[in-house]
N, C-alpha and C positions, 0 to 999 in steps of 0.2 A: 494789463491786469496783473497786479502783484499779489502773490501769496505770502502770508506771514505765518511761519511755523513757530510754535511755542513748546519748549521742552524744559521741565524742571529737572535739575541735575544735582549730582553730588559726586565726589571723587571716585567712589566705588563703581560708578556706572560708566567710566571711561572706556573699558573694553567694548561694551555694547554701543557706546556713542560713536566709536571709531567705525564700527560696522555700518551704523546708520548713515554716517557721513559719506561713506563710499556709495551708498545707494542714492543719497540725495545728489551727490556730485554727478552721478550717472544719469540723472533725469534729463530728458530731451527738452523740457521747458525750463528755462533758467531764470525767469523773473520771480525770484523768491528770496526772502530773508529768513534767517533762522535765529531765534532768540533763545539763549540758554540762561536759565535763572537759578541761582543757588541760594541756600540758606547761609548767609554770611559769605565773605570773600573766600575764593579758592584760587590759589596760585596755579595749581595744576589745570584748572578749567580755563583760567585766563591764558595760560601758555598754549593749551589745545586750540583755543579760538584764534590766537595770534598766528600759530603755525598754519592752520587751515586757510585763513584769509590770505596768507602769503602765497599759498598754493594757487588760490584763485587769481591773485595778482600776476603770477607767472604765466598762467593761461592767457590772461588778457594781453600781456606783453608779447607773447609768442604769436598772437593772432593779429593779422593786418586788418581784420574786419571788426569794427567795434559797434556794430549796429544792434546786436542782440543784448538785451538786459543781462547784467551779471549778478550772480548770487552773492550774498554776503551773510556772515555770521556775526551776531552781537552777543556779548556776554554782559549780564547784569546780575546784581545780587541785592537782596534785602538784608537789613540788619539781622544778625544772628539771633535766633530764638531757640530756647531749650524746648525739646520735644520729648517729655518724659514717657510718653506711651504712643502707641500706634495711632490713636485718634488725634492726638496733638500733631503728629507728623502729617496726617492727612489734611488737617486744617491748615498747617503751614504751607503745604504744597498748593492748596487751593488759593491761599493768599498770593502766592507767587504767580499763579496763572492769572488771577484777577489783575494783579499789577501789570503784567505784560500785555494783557488785552488793551489796557488804556494807554500804554506807551508806544505800541507798534504803529507804524504808518503803512497802510496797504489796503487792499480791497477785500481779501478773504482771509480768515484766520483758521488755522489747523492746529489742533492739540495732538502732538505726537510725542509719545513717551520715549525715553532713551533706548529702551530695548525693543521698540517696534521694528518690524521688518517690512520694507517696501518690495513688493513682488513684481511690479511692472514699471519699467523705466519710462513709460509714456503716461504714467499716472497723472502728473500735473498737466501734461499736454491735453489729455482727454478731458479732464475736468475743466480746463480753460475753454476748450472748444464748446463743451456742453453749456457752460455758464454764459458764453458769448451768444449762443443761440437762445437760451432760456435764462435770463438774468434773475434768478430767484435768490432769496436771502439765505436759503438753506439747501445744501447739496448733500445727498446721502449716496453711499456706494458700499460695496461688499468688502468684508475682511474675514479672514479665517481665525477662529479661536480654537485652540487645541482641545479644550475640554468640552466645548459646546458645539462647535461646527461653524458653519458659515453664518455670519451676522450681517445685517440685522435680521431678526425674526419678526415677521408681521403677524398680528398687529404689534407695533413697537411698544414696549413697556420696560419697566425696570428689569435689568439683567438680560435684555433682548437686543441691546445695541451697545457698541463700544465707542469711546471717544475717537478712535481711529477711523470710525465709520462715516464721519461727516465733517464738513467745513461750513463756516458761517460768515456771512457778510460782515465786515469789520464794524460798520456803523451800527448794526443790530447787536453784535456781541458787546460793544461798548455800552449800548443802551440797556441791555438786560443784565450785564455783568455776570461774573462767575461766582457761584455760591461759595462762601468761605466758612460756613459752619458744617459740622458733621453730624448727621443723624445716626446714632448707634443702631437704630432699628432698621435702617435702610441705607447702609454705608455705600458711598460711591457717588461723589459729586459730578462725575462724568454724566450720569443720566439726568441729574437734576439741572445741570447746565443745558443739556439737550431739551429737557422739558420746558425750560424757560424760553428757549429759542423757538421751539415748535409751537408753543402757544402764542408767542408774539407774531408768528407768521400766519396764524390761523390755519396751521396744518398744510400750508402751501410750500412744496419743495420740489426739487428735481431729483430723480433717482437714476443713477447710472448702474446698469446691470452688469458690472464688471468687478472682478476680484482684484483689489489693489494692494492689500497689506495683510500682515499676520501679527496678531496680538502676541506679545512676548517672543516673537520670532528670533530676535537677537539677544535673548536674555542670557546674561553672564553673571547675574548676582541673585541672591536668595530672595524669594517672593515674600511679601508681608502677610499673605492671606492667613497662614497658620498662626501668626501672632494674634491677629484679630479674633480668630476662632478660639484661641486659647484664652484671650481676655474674656470673651463671652462665656466660655465654659467655667472659668474661675468665678464669674459673677453668679453662675447657677450650677453649683456642684452636683445637683440632682438631675441635670439634663441627661436625656437618653442619647445613645449614639445617633438615633434617627434625627433628633432635634439638632444635634451638632452638625449633621450633614445638611440639614435645611438651611442653617446659618451660612454654610460655606458656599453653596451653589450660587446664590444671587451675587456674591462678591467676585466670583471667578471672572466675570465679564469686565471687571473694572479695575483690578489692581495689578500693577506690574511694578510695585515699589519694593525697595530693599528692606530686608529684615534688619532689625537693630541689633548689632552685635554689642554695642555699648550705647545706651540711649542718651548718655550725656555728651557724646561726641557729635561732630558735625555730620549731617546727612541731608538728603534733599529737602 
């Protein structure tokens, strides 16, 4: 059973990405591929992937036993698009996730952001064992969110689950696809992707009562939440502080994206 991990990237996330790589490399279950996808070509990202794959190759050469599946990292990119505001950036990231879903080859797909932190080196091993016993199309498990606490929160709804909380059978993910448009009133395609999958399974999933990851646990770059809140505040200058707070809370569970220092430059 091969796991496919998908991560949208940009040059500024490399410090976080290096921390995540160490945690992935330390996983006791090794049959996984990691696909990094950027908005336009990135020489730095290409070099990062080449160096890390060489490290995997050295491990294989040093071992006399080649029975265990070996991990691999792939780097892909889509033609560069201008993202003049945060909503365009979110739509672009969604396009990259959708593209990767259809190109990867494996059994289950995980959406893991560059600044996510894996807390359990047996995470993939436990998930593999559970899916071998209960081969469901959707598997949900626990993650920690600094602002909200442990997710998911049942009953699951918008802002009550994170994309780090679940993995999806690849054939189903390809069938339902990843949403590529952004709803300004309910931003966060993570949940709408989950909603598509959940409905397609008829609500049939396996739940693992273990804490595996931490949202933004390896964050080394500025979060985009404040930008979106600012955009909404600008669109409604008469909004009260309470209204602005209500806009922010639902988004906390879903964004771990970089702020735009210069919106005309390349970013994820």
